[in-house]
KOLLUMZA-944935 format. One record per residue (C-alpha): residue number from 0; residue in three letters; x, y, z negated; chain. Coordinates in steps of 0.1 Angstrom, whole numbers, plus 5000, padded with zeros to 4 digits. Layout:
<nodes>
     n   res      x      y      z   chain
   NUM   ala      X      Y      Z       A
...
</nodes>
This chain:
<nodes>
     n   res      x      y      z   chain
     0   met   1122   8102   6088       A
     1   glu   1091   8081   6093       A
     2   met   1104   8069   6127       A
     3   phe   1137   8060   6111       A
     4   phe   1120   8039   6084       A
     5   leu   1099   8020   6110       A
     6   leu   1130   8012   6130       A
     7   trp   1148   8000   6099       A
     8   leu   1119   7978   6089       A
     9   phe   1116   7963   6124       A
    10   phe   1153   7952   6126       A
    11   ser   1152   7939   6090       A
    12   val   1123   7916   6100       A
    13   val   1142   7904   6131       A
    14   glu   1173   7896   6111       A
    15   leu   1154   7877   6084       A
    16   ser   1132   7856   6108       A
    17   pro   1143   7820   6108       A
    18   ala   1154   7805   6141       A
    19   leu   1130   7781   6159       A
    20   pro   1138   7744   6152       A
    21   val   1156   7725   6180       A
    22   ser   1133   7699   6195       A
    23   gln   1142   7663   6185       A
    24   glu   1123   7647   6214       A
    25   pro   1143   7626   6239       A
    26   pro   1152   7645   6271       A
    27   pro   1126   7643   6300       A
    28   ala   1147   7615   6317       A
    29   phe   1143   7594   6285       A
    30   arg   1106   7599   6282       A
    31   arg   1100   7592   6319       A
    32   his   1115   7557   6316       A
    33   thr   1099   7546   6284       A
    34   asp   1064   7534   6277       A
    35   pro   1038   7562   6272       A
    36   thr   1032   7569   6235       A
    37   pro   1001   7551   6223       A
    38   gln   0975   7564   6199       A
    39   gln   0984   7566   6162       A
    40   ser   0961   7537   6155       A
    41   glu   0985   7514   6174       A
    42   thr   1017   7523   6156       A
    43   pro   1034   7498   6133       A
    44   ala   1028   7520   6102       A
    45   thr   0990   7516   6107       A
    46   val   0988   7480   6121       A
    47   glu   0987   7451   6096       A
    48   met   1004   7419   6106       A
    49   ala   0972   7401   6115       A
    50   thr   0969   7365   6124       A
    51   gly   0946   7349   6151       A
    52   asp   0936   7368   6183       A
    53   leu   0953   7402   6188       A
    54   val   0941   7432   6208       A
    55   pro   0963   7428   6239       A
    56   thr   0969   7466   6243       A
    57   his   0980   7472   6207       A
    58   phe   1015   7473   6193       A
    59   pro   1019   7438   6179       A
    60   ala   1010   7421   6212       A
    61   arg   1030   7446   6233       A
    62   arg   1061   7444   6211       A
    63   ala   1062   7406   6214       A
    64   ala   1056   7407   6252       A
    65   gln   1085   7432   6254       A
    66   val   1108   7407   6237       A
    67   ala   1097   7380   6262       A
    68   leu   1104   7405   6290       A
    69   his   1140   7410   6277       A
    70   tyr   1144   7372   6278       A
    71   leu   1131   7371   6314       A
    72   asn   1156   7398   6325       A
    73   val   1185   7381   6307       A
    74   his   1180   7348   6325       A
    75   his   1166   7360   6359       A
    76   gly   1176   7396   6365       A
    77   ser   1200   7409   6392       A
    78   pro   1209   7441   6411       A
    79   phe   1177   7436   6431       A
    80   arg   1155   7418   6406       A
    81   val   1144   7434   6374       A
    82   phe   1111   7429   6357       A
    83   gly   1088   7453   6339       A
    84   leu   1057   7445   6318       A
    85   gln   1025   7450   6337       A
    86   gln   0998   7438   6313       A
    87   val   0992   7416   6283       A
    88   his   0961   7396   6290       A
    89   lys   0959   7375   6258       A
    90   ala   0979   7374   6225       A
    91   met   0976   7354   6193       A
    92   ala   0998   7354   6161       A
    93   glu   1003   7328   6134       A
    94   asp   1025   7325   6104       A
    95   val   1047   7294   6104       A
    96   gly   1056   7294   6067       A
    97   thr   1092   7301   6059       A
    98   gly   1100   7297   6096       A
    99   gly   1087   7331   6105       A
   100   arg   1059   7345   6126       A
   101   lys   1050   7332   6161       A
   102   tyr   1032   7350   6189       A
   103   ser   1016   7332   6218       A
   104   leu   1012   7354   6249       A
   105   asp   0997   7354   6283       A
   106   phe   1010   7384   6304       A
   107   ser   1019   7397   6338       A
   108   val   1052   7412   6349       A
   109   thr   1062   7432   6380       A
   110   asp   1094   7427   6399       A
   111   phe   1105   7463   6403       A
   112   gly   1137   7453   6422       A
   113   ser   1119   7438   6452       A
   114   ser   1086   7443   6469       A
   115   gly   1067   7448   6436       A
   116   ser   1055   7412   6434       A
   117   val   1036   7402   6403       A
   118   leu   1042   7371   6382       A
   119   arg   1019   7356   6356       A
   120   cys   1038   7344   6325       A
   121   ser   1031   7328   6291       A
   122   ala   1055   7328   6262       A
   123   asp   1059   7318   6225       A
   124   val   1080   7344   6206       A
   125   leu   1091   7334   6171       A
   126   phe   1105   7361   6148       A
   127   pro   1124   7342   6121       A
   128   arg   1123   7350   6084       A
   129   thr   1159   7351   6073       A
   130   glu   1179   7372   6049       A
   131   arg   1202   7384   6077       A
   132   his   1188   7395   6110       A
   133   ser   1184   7367   6135       A
   134   pro   1173   7372   6172       A
   135   pro   1138   7360   6181       A
   136   asp   1134   7326   6197       A
   137   val   1116   7327   6230       A
   138   gln   1100   7299   6251       A
   139   leu   1090   7313   6285       A
   140   arg   1071   7300   6314       A
   141   cys   1064   7320   6346       A
   142   glu   1046   7309   6378       A
   143   glu   1068   7307   6409       A
   144   leu   1099   7319   6391       A
   145   gln   1120   7289   6401       A
   146   gln   1115   7298   6438       A
   147   ile   1135   7330   6433       A
   148   ser   1171   7327   6446       A
   149   ser   1199   7349   6457       A
   150   ser   1188   7373   6484       A
   151   pro   1206   7387   6515       A
   152   glu   1205   7421   6498       A
   153   glu   1225   7408   6469       A
   154   gln   1251   7391   6491       A
   155   ala   1255   7424   6511       A
   156   phe   1258   7444   6479       A
   157   tyr   1284   7420   6465       A
   158   gln   1305   7421   6497       A
   159   lys   1303   7459   6498       A
   160   his   1315   7465   6462       A
   161   ile   1339   7436   6455       A
   162   pro   1369   7453   6473       A
   163   pro   1389   7474   6448       A
   164   ala   1388   7504   6472       A
   165   ser   1350   7506   6468       A
   166   ala   1350   7508   6430       A
   167   ile   1323   7532   6417       A
   168   ser   1320   7555   6388       A
   169   ala   1289   7575   6378       A
   170   his   1271   7591   6349       A
   171   asp   1236   7602   6339       A
   172   ile   1214   7576   6356       A
   173   pro   1187   7588   6359       A
   174   asp   1195   7625   6359       A
   175   ser   1177   7651   6339       A
   176   tyr   1149   7651   6364       A
   177   gly   1144   7614   6363       A
   178   asn   1160   7608   6397       A
   179   ile   1181   7578   6407       A
   180   ser   1198   7577   6441       A
   181   gln   1193   7546   6463       A
   182   asp   1230   7537   6460       A
   183   met   1228   7537   6422       A
   184   lys   1196   7517   6418       A
   185   pro   1214   7483   6419       A
   186   phe   1238   7495   6392       A
   187   trp   1208   7508   6371       A
   188   his   1191   7474   6375       A
   189   leu   1224   7456   6364       A
   190   ala   1225   7479   6334       A
   191   arg   1189   7471   6325       A
   192   val   1197   7434   6327       A
   193   ala   1228   7437   6307       A
   194   ala   1211   7459   6281       A
   195   ser   1184   7432   6278       A
   196   phe   1210   7410   6262       A
   197   ile   1214   7436   6234       A
   198   met   1177   7444   6232       A
   199   leu   1168   7407   6228       A
   200   arg   1195   7401   6202       A
   201   glu   1185   7432   6181       A
   202   ser   1147   7429   6184       A
   203   ser   1126   7423   6153       A
   204   glu   1089   7428   6143       A
   205   asn   1098   7464   6135       A
   206   thr   1113   7474   6168       A
   207   glu   1103   7479   6205       A
   208   tyr   1133   7486   6227       A
   209   asn   1136   7499   6262       A
   210   met   1166   7513   6281       A
   211   ala   1164   7550   6285       A
   212   gln   1195   7560   6305       A
   213   val   1229   7549   6317       A
   214   ala   1252   7576   6302       A
   215   asn   1281   7563   6324       A
   216   val   1293   7533   6344       A
   217   thr   1328   7525   6357       A
   218   gln   1337   7495   6378       A
   219   gln   1368   7477   6364       A
   220   glu   1395   7460   6383       A
   221   thr   1396   7423   6379       A
   222   ser   1412   7393   6395       A
   223   glu   1380   7373   6392       A
   224   lys   1355   7372   6420       A
   225   gln   1330   7392   6400       A
   226   leu   1318   7428   6398       A
   227   met   1331   7440   6365       A
   228   leu   1312   7470   6351       A
   229   arg   1317   7489   6319       A
   230   tyr   1285   7507   6308       A
   231   his   1275   7532   6281       A
   232   val   1237   7528   6278       A
   233   leu   1211   7546   6257       A
   234   leu   1184   7525   6242       A
   235   his   1151   7539   6230       A
   236   asp   1133   7523   6200       A
   237   phe   1096   7533   6202       A
   238   val   1091   7525   6165       A
   239   ser   1117   7548   6150       A
   240   gln   1119   7571   6181       A
   241   glu   1157   7567   6179       A
   242   ile   1181   7569   6208       A
   243   ile   1207   7542   6201       A
   244   his   1241   7542   6220       A
   245   trp   1258   7509   6231       A
   246   lys   1289   7503   6252       A
   247   leu   1291   7470   6270       A
   248   leu   1312   7452   6295       A
   249   ser   1293   7430   6320       A
   250   ser   1301   7410   6351       A
   251   trp   1279   7399   6380       A
   252   ser   1281   7377   6412       A
   253   pro   1254   7362   6433       A
   254   asp   1264   7327   6421       A
   255   gly   1273   7334   6385       A
   256   gly   1245   7360   6377       A
   257   val   1249   7386   6350       A
   258   arg   1272   7379   6320       A
   259   val   1278   7403   6290       A
   260   leu   1314   7400   6279       A
   261   glu   1316   7427   6252       A
   262   thr   1291   7449   6233       A
   263   glu   1299   7477   6209       A
   264   trp   1274   7498   6190       A
   265   gln   1281   7535   6189       A
   266   pro   1271   7549   6155       A
   267   lys   1259   7585   6150       A
   268   cys   1275   7586   6116       A
   269   pro   1312   7578   6115       A
   270   his   1308   7559   6083       A
   271   ala   1281   7536   6096       A
   272   thr   1294   7500   6103       A
   273   lys   1264   7481   6115       A
   274   pro   1236   7485   6140       A
   275   pro   1201   7495   6127       A
   276   thr   1188   7459   6127       A
   277   ala   1218   7444   6109       A
   278   asn   1215   7436   6072       A
</nodes>
């Protein structure tokens, strides 16, 4: 009888024990391609909007530099040229009355699409104060940037993929282990450039966006002399720790550069009608 009671008690405890919560952290592939999480003292909730000189490694300076980086990729990115933030050297913030808040930055970027060359840049980033969300205004200057032109690699990539018979389709870039095949790297770079259009447009003083993953990409048929690519991209906002889904249609050619023709936010809730930054 005692043995029966102990067995009954054991199975009762097992049945009543709550299940362990499912982790809400982004998958490893997402975490691998986003900035490392800073100390709590650097997060927006604990950093006041100070004026004057800023600590270059802290959130306000890094967030403004990330916006300037989006601008750089929008205007100068390609399948073999995509820039990443290397270091913020100096940052200053000032209020400009009802016009908003301006950040003056001195920073370095690395060209991850080529030999890893480093460019020194400066920028003024203005976050406007408006009732409805408005994109930040960016004035950017980079050393030697004007010397960059279309490369033989880009021409070869274009000639290889412009025939309809070579149209590509892929998903999960990078995969769950953080790997990207050599053939898919140019398409990953093009997604990063195209996503920069969205990240620049949606950025505010309360966001810090990075592209986490290409969920899928499909090359579209077109009569134009452009590579036409339909993407589903996952963006990571460091501030909210949200993964935000966007679909976009982009085109690219060596002469025309990257153009974003369509964007469509994918809400988690079916009743939501506006992206997170929209008012």
